[in-house]
C-alpha positions as CSV (number, residue, x, y, z in Angstrom):
1,X,3.2,-4.7,8.1
2,X,6.3,-6.9,7.7
3,X,8.5,-7.5,4.7
4,X,6.8,-10.8,4.0
5,X,3.4,-9.1,3.7
6,X,4.8,-6.5,1.4
7,X,6.4,-9.2,-0.7
8,X,3.1,-11.0,-1.0
9,X,1.3,-7.8,-2.0
10,X,4.0,-7.2,-4.6
11,X,3.8,-10.7,-6.0
12,X,0.0,-10.6,-6.2
13,X,-0.3,-7.3,-8.0
14,X,2.7,-7.8,-10.4
15,X,4.6,-4.6,-9.6
16,X,6.7,-3.1,-12.4
17,X,10.2,-2.3,-11.0
18,X,10.8,1.4,-10.3
19,X,14.0,1.3,-12.3
20,X,12.1,0.4,-15.4
21,X,9.8,3.4,-15.0
22,X,12.7,5.6,-14.4
23,X,14.4,4.3,-17.6
24,X,11.3,4.9,-19.6
25,X,11.2,8.5,-18.2
26,X,7.5,8.0,-17.1
27,X,7.9,8.3,-13.4
28,X,4.3,8.8,-12.2
29,X,1.6,10.0,-14.6
30,X,0.3,13.4,-13.8
31,X,-3.2,13.7,-12.5
32,X,-5.4,13.0,-9.4
33,X,-4.6,9.8,-7.6
34,X,-6.9,8.3,-5.0
35,X,-5.0,6.0,-2.6
36,X,-6.5,3.6,-0.1
37,X,-4.1,2.4,2.6
38,X,-4.0,-1.0,4.2
39,X,-4.4,-2.1,6.9
40,X,-6.0,1.2,8.3
41,X,-8.3,1.8,5.2
42,X,-7.5,5.6,5.2
43,X,-8.0,7.3,1.9
44,X,-5.8,10.1,0.6
45,X,-6.0,12.1,-2.6
46,X,-2.8,13.3,-4.3
47,X,-2.5,15.6,-7.2
48,X,0.7,15.0,-9.3
49,X,1.7,17.8,-11.6
50,X,3.6,17.2,-14.9
51,X,6.8,18.6,-13.3
52,X,6.6,16.0,-10.5
53,X,5.2,18.3,-7.8
54,X,2.8,16.4,-5.4
55,X,0.1,17.9,-3.4
56,X,-1.8,16.0,-0.7
57,X,-5.3,17.6,-0.9
58,X,-6.4,16.9,2.7
59,X,-4.0,19.2,4.3
60,X,-2.2,20.9,1.4
61,X,1.1,19.1,2.0
62,X,3.5,19.5,-0.9
63,X,6.5,17.6,-2.1
64,X,8.3,16.6,-5.2
65,X,8.8,13.2,-6.7
66,X,12.5,12.3,-6.5
67,X,14.7,9.4,-7.6
68,X,16.6,8.1,-4.6
69,X,18.7,4.9,-5.0
70,X,16.8,4.1,-8.2
71,X,13.4,4.3,-6.3
72,X,10.7,6.9,-6.6
73,X,10.1,8.7,-3.3
74,X,8.1,11.7,-2.2
75,X,8.6,13.6,1.1
76,X,5.6,15.8,2.1
77,X,7.6,17.2,5.0
78,X,5.3,15.6,7.6
79,X,7.9,13.3,9.2
80,X,7.1,10.4,6.8
81,X,8.4,9.2,3.5
82,X,6.6,7.5,0.7
83,X,8.0,5.1,-1.9
84,X,5.8,5.0,-5.1
85,X,5.7,2.3,-7.8
86,X,3.4,2.0,-10.8
87,X,2.1,-1.5,-11.4
88,X,1.8,-3.1,-14.8
89,X,-1.9,-2.5,-14.6
90,X,-1.5,1.2,-14.0
91,X,-2.3,1.3,-10.3
92,X,-0.1,3.2,-7.9
93,X,1.5,1.4,-5.0
94,X,2.5,3.7,-2.1
95,X,4.7,2.3,0.7
96,X,4.3,4.6,3.7
97,X,7.3,4.8,6.0
98,X,6.5,6.3,9.4
99,X,8.8,7.5,10.8
100,X,10.8,8.5,7.7
101,X,14.0,7.2,9.4
102,X,12.7,3.7,8.9
103,X,13.3,4.1,5.1
104,X,14.8,2.1,3.3
105,X,15.8,-0.6,5.7
106,X,12.6,-1.0,7.7
107,X,9.2,-2.2,6.5
108,X,6.5,0.3,5.5
109,X,3.8,0.8,8.2
110,X,1.1,1.1,5.5
111,X,0.8,0.1,1.9
112,X,-1.6,2.1,-0.3
113,X,-3.1,1.2,-3.6
114,X,-4.2,4.0,-5.8
115,X,-6.0,4.7,-9.1
116,X,-5.7,7.6,-11.5
117,X,-8.9,9.5,-12.0
118,X,-9.9,9.6,-15.7
119,X,-10.7,13.1,-16.8
120,X,-13.9,13.4,-18.9
121,X,-13.7,15.4,-22.1
């Protein structure tokens, strides 16, 4: 997916800038996130802990949310890197860089859109 396509997705969904989220100290809300990637339609489930630890449930990959150059990234140690942003509507936008060396100058190879599962009380 090229930069133009990523820009179009960002414009359509009204992404909040990562810097704003960092400033507000609310990086990524803790909980279970279900992310569907485009264009391949793969679905991944991530569990984000309050301390920023991220677990990919499918294969138990673990990483930690980090701020790198004012952007929120997660490295699950699988040769890829993911840049996460929370949209104004609360959805998670995951730019998937494969290989990880393509970050930050290359385009993401997949863009995922995720939702936080609401826990029933």
